N, C-alpha and C positions, 0 to 999 in steps of 0.2 A: 749735419753733420755735426760734432761739438770735438774742437783738439781734446787731445790729451788732458786730464789732470793732470795737477800738481798735488802731491799729497804727501807727507812725513809717513803715512800708512799707506804710499803707494803698492800693490802687491803685482805691479806689472812684472812678467815671468811667472807668476802663479797660472797653475791649469787648473781654473775649477771645476769641484763636479757635479756630475749632473743634479738635479734637484729634485723630487719626486714629480712624476706624471702627473699633468692635468687631468681631472676627469674627464674634460671634454676638450678638445682640440681648440685652439686660437690662434692668430694672426698675428706674425712680429708685422708691424704695419712700416717701420723703418729701420734697413738695416745696411747696409756699405759693405759687400763682400768682397767688394775690389779692394779696398784700405787694406794694406798692409800699418803694424803701428812697427816704431823705432824698431831696428834689429830684429823682427819676426819675418818668417817667411808670408806670401799668401794663404789666404784662407784656402784650401780645400774645397771649394765648393758642396758637390756631393755628399763629402763626410758632412758638413755643417748641415748640409740640407736632412739627412739623415739620424744625426742627433739631436736635432730639434724635431724629429718628428716619432724619435723614442719617446720624447717627454712631453708629447701632448702640442705641438707647434708644429701641426701639418702646413705650411703658407705658410707666404711671407713676402717684400714687398720690397725688391732691389733696388736701389737708390743711388745712379748715379749724376753726378752733380758736378762734374768739369767733363771736355769733352772725351778725354780717355776713359773716363767713368759710366757716361752715359753710350758710349761703345761696348765697352763690358756688360752691361745692362743688357742692351738688345740683344747681343748675341747668348748670354748666357738663360734670358728667358725662354730661348728656343730651345732649350737646352735640358731644360729642369721645368717639369710641371707644377711644382710647388712655387714657382715664383711666377710673381707677376714685375712691372719697372716702372720705376719713373724715372724721368732724366730732368734736367735743368741744368743750371750756371747757379754756383753757391754764388753770395751775396758777396764774400772776400774774392770769389774766383773773378768779378766783375770789375775791377777798379785794373788786375793787374790786364788782362785782355783788354781793356779800353787804350792803357797806356801802349801798348802795344800795336794798337790799329787794327786789333783782330778784332771785337766784337760783333761789329755786322755779319762777319763772316761764321764766328762761333754760333749765332741764333738764326742764320739759316741751317746750319744742322743740328741744329736741338729740334728747330721743327720737323724735319725729315726725320729722325728719329722717334721723334713723339707720335706720325702716323702709326706706327709698328703697331698692330692690333690687341700684342700683349700690353702696352703702356699703358697702363691707368692713369699716370699721375705725371701733372708738371708740378717738377719740385726736384731737390728743397730748394725755394726763392725766398727770397726777403729781405731782411734786414739784419746787418751784424754791425753794433756802434762800437763791442766790443775789442775788436783787431782791427777796423779801417780807421782811418782818423777822418776829421772834419772834411777832408781834401775826396774823400770817398765818397760821400754821402750820398750828392747831387746824383752822382751816374747809379751806385746802389737801389734807390728809388727808382729812378726809370726802370733800369731794369726788371725788380721788380713789379712794376705796369705792364711792361713787356710782358712777362709770366701769365699774369693774371688776364690778360687779354687771350694771348697762347690758349690759357685752361677752359675759358669760354667758349673760344673758335673752334677747338678738338672736342669739346665735352669730357673734358677730363677734369677730377680731381685735381684741386690744388693744395701741395702740402708747403706749407711757412715758414720757414728758419727765421725763429724772433729772438736775438740777442740784444739785451739792451737798449732795447729802440721797441715797447709797446706801444705807445703812445701811438709814433709813427704809423706802425704796422696798421691798428684801427684805423684810423685817419686815413691812407690812402686803400684801403680795404673798400673804406665807406664811400668815399669817393671815387672810384673805379668801377665800385657796384663788385661784390666778392662772385666768385664764380656759384652755380650751386651747393659742388661739393666741396669746402674747404676746411683744411684740416689742418690745425696749430701742432706740429710736428714739436714732439720733449717738450711741451707747455713749461712755463717756467713763469706762469705771470700769476698774482694774487688771488685773494675770491671774489672781489671787486672786477676785474679783470675775466674769470671764468664763468660769472653770471653774465658781465656783458654776450662774451663769447655764445652763450648756450640760447640769449635771447637773438640772437642776431642768427641762431642755427648753424654754428660753427662745430665743427667735431673738436675736442683733445685729443690728444695723444700722451700719455706718459710714461716716462722714461725711469730708466734704474735711480736717477735722481730722487727719486719720489722716495726711497727707501733710506736713505744718506738720513744719518742722525738730526742734522741741523735743519731739515728741511721740512719745519714744520710750518713755515709757510705752504709750501706745494702740497701739504697733505692735506690745508685747508682746502686751497682751493680743489681738489680733488672730490671732499669731501659734499660741497655743493654743488657739484657736477650731472648733471641729472644723466641717468644708466645710458643712454640711447645715445647720450653724445659720446660717449666713451669707446676711446681705443688703445694697445699697449704698444709699447714698440723697445727694441733695444738701441737701436745708435749706434749698432754694435760698429768698430773695437771698442769702443769707448762709454762710459757713462754705465759701468759695470754695478752690476745691484749687491745691496750688503748679503752676504756679511765676507763679497768679495772685492768691494770696492777697489779700483788702481787695476786689478789683474784685466786682462783682454778680455774685453766680452764677447758674445757671442749668438744666435738665435733661442740656442737651447735652454739660454738662462731667462729666457721668459716669465717659466711660473716661479721665478722669488718675485719678481715683478706683480704679479696676478695678484699671489697670495696676499702681499703687503695691500693693495687694491682693496684687495673680499675686505681686510680686518677695517682700513680707512673705511667704506663706505658701510658697513656694517651688513653683509649679506652673505651669504652661500657661494663658496668657490663655485659649486657646479652653476649657480646664477648668472655670476659675473663671466664663467669662461663663455659661456651661450651666449649673450650679449656682445660681449667682445668678439663673437665667430658670426653671427648676425648681421652686426653694425658695419665690420669690416665687408660683410656681401654687397650690403648694398650700400655704402660706400663705392667701393672698385669693383662691382660684381663678379660672377664666377669665374673661380678658379680656370 
């Protein structure tokens, strides 16, 4: 989850039109259908699933990264076969819980919710030094270690939030021993980091940010990532791909990112779609 963009070109309030359907269905590897942007109604989950399926996004991973979101996730994945789930405590949520003396109870509930058979992800967890000051770093790192351990104990994939914390994320994964399946959601590193992650066997998930005009470094990172290490996501309702940057994102906009990725990689769109679909099933299991 990434907070809303601030941009002079903000299109917040516009409703993007549906893109052309993809030739082979893919997975939105990370979305938040429990989150409504300021001033908007909560998403209609059934409508969001149907709109995505109509353009070739027939599966998705719903991520709940606070206790209300995690509870929502476990409820909604039972209602919609197109959805699998992930649960965790977001790194920005952890210091608040710790300050209120509620972190231990929150961990216990996340572990209980993670036992649901359609919860296939522990995440998003990780580190966020953009919104949390030095006083929150210690508890964020401890929480990241706890979630790594939970992913390993439960056999779930780990999805990582990494904002302004690349070195510490990689260091802690090395120190703790990464789970067998580790995904860097909304990858934001450079070429060197992409290569290191691929060498370690991690998966890199790219969001609409890769389509932004000022994101050449991110496209360079994508270009050196092996095809079988790639995933795609929305991080909806945020990070809407061009040409709708600033508008509210949703899973039906994944085709815009997929086509941009194919252009960077120099592969045919059907080839990339098949790879993204196969890799998603390898990471999360069958829907």
